[in-house]
C-alpha positions as CSV (number, residue, x, y, z in Angstrom):
1,M,14.5,-34.1,9.5
2,F,11.7,-32.3,11.5
3,C,14.2,-30.6,13.8
4,S,16.3,-29.3,10.9
5,H,13.2,-27.9,9.3
6,I,12.4,-26.0,12.6
7,Q,16.0,-24.8,12.8
8,A,15.8,-23.5,9.2
9,E,12.5,-21.6,10.0
10,R,14.1,-20.1,13.1
11,T,17.1,-19.0,11.1
12,G,14.8,-17.5,8.5
13,F,12.9,-15.6,11.1
14,R,16.1,-14.2,12.6
15,A,17.3,-13.1,9.2
16,L,13.9,-11.4,8.6
17,D,14.1,-9.7,12.0
18,L,17.6,-8.5,11.2
19,A,16.6,-7.1,7.8
20,L,13.6,-5.3,9.4
21,S,15.7,-3.9,12.1
22,Q,18.3,-2.6,9.6
23,A,15.6,-1.0,7.5
24,Q,14.1,0.7,10.6
25,S,17.5,2.0,11.6
26,R,17.7,3.9,8.3
27,V,14.3,5.5,8.9
28,T,14.5,8.6,11.0
29,H,10.8,8.6,12.1
30,I,8.5,6.0,13.5
31,Q,4.8,7.1,13.6
32,Y,2.4,5.2,15.8
33,E,-1.3,5.3,15.0
34,R,-4.4,3.5,16.2
35,V,-6.4,1.1,14.0
36,G,-9.3,3.0,12.5
37,A,-7.7,6.4,12.7
38,D,-7.2,8.8,9.8
39,V,-3.5,9.5,9.2
40,T,-1.9,12.5,7.6
41,M,1.8,12.6,6.6
42,K,3.6,15.8,5.5
43,C,6.4,15.5,2.9
44,G,9.1,17.0,5.0
45,S,9.5,20.7,4.3
46,M,7.9,20.5,0.9
47,D,5.2,23.1,0.1
48,W,1.6,21.9,0.1
49,D,1.4,22.4,-3.7
50,A,4.7,20.7,-4.5
51,A,4.8,17.8,-6.9
52,V,5.7,14.7,-4.9
53,T,5.5,10.9,-5.1
54,W,4.7,8.8,-2.1
55,T,5.7,5.1,-1.8
56,V,4.9,2.4,0.8
57,N,7.4,-0.4,1.0
58,G,8.8,0.7,-2.4
59,T,5.5,0.7,-4.2
60,D,3.9,3.9,-5.5
61,I,0.8,5.2,-3.7
62,D,-2.1,6.2,-5.9
63,E,-2.6,10.0,-6.1
64,S,-6.2,9.7,-4.8
65,H,-4.6,9.5,-1.4
66,L,-2.9,12.8,-1.7
67,N,-4.0,16.3,-0.7
68,G,-1.4,18.5,-2.3
69,S,1.9,17.0,-1.1
70,Y,0.3,15.5,2.0
71,L,-0.5,11.8,2.2
72,I,-4.0,11.1,3.7
73,L,-4.9,7.6,4.8
74,K,-8.5,7.0,6.0
75,N,-9.6,4.5,8.5
76,V,-6.3,2.7,8.6
77,D,-5.9,-1.0,9.5
78,L,-2.9,-3.2,10.3
79,M,-2.2,-3.7,6.5
80,K,-1.0,0.0,6.5
81,N,2.1,-0.9,8.6
82,G,5.2,-0.2,6.6
83,H,7.9,2.1,5.3
84,Y,6.5,5.3,3.8
85,A,8.7,7.7,1.7
86,C,8.1,10.9,-0.1
87,Y,10.1,12.0,-3.1
88,E,10.3,15.4,-4.8
89,G,8.7,15.5,-8.2
90,S,10.3,13.6,-11.1
91,S,13.8,14.0,-9.6
92,W,13.1,11.3,-7.0
93,H,15.1,13.1,-4.3
94,L,14.0,11.6,-0.9
95,K,12.4,14.3,1.2
96,Y,10.8,12.4,4.1
97,Q,10.5,8.8,5.3
98,T,8.8,7.2,8.3
99,Y,7.8,3.7,9.5
100,L,4.1,3.6,10.2
101,R,3.1,1.2,13.0
102,M,-0.5,0.4,13.6
103,G,-2.0,-1.0,16.8
104,S,-4.9,-0.8,19.2
105,E,-2.8,0.8,21.9
106,Y,0.0,3.4,21.9
107,P,3.4,1.9,23.0
108,S,4.3,2.4,26.7
109,M,6.9,5.1,27.3
110,S,7.9,3.7,30.7
111,H,9.8,0.5,31.4
């Protein structure tokens, strides 16, 4: 019984890893930032004064985090990891998306 429970957990983790991998493959940008940094995201080619809606992991972000069409996140922590998307006004046309990854170090570019 214990072994089958562990196997079920491993299968669940693999499914979660696959779903995350598929979601990331649809995102054209990955933005790496340090914990504690202030992060600014531009809504693609939208003008600064354009009406936009930002979401994180499918949930609307409060307008208090916007400066025009820019998303401003202050003193970010690991809870800010996620899929960010910007939509044009009330039409909800996707204009920009990125996956924000927080950490204490930038990823190594050499292998």
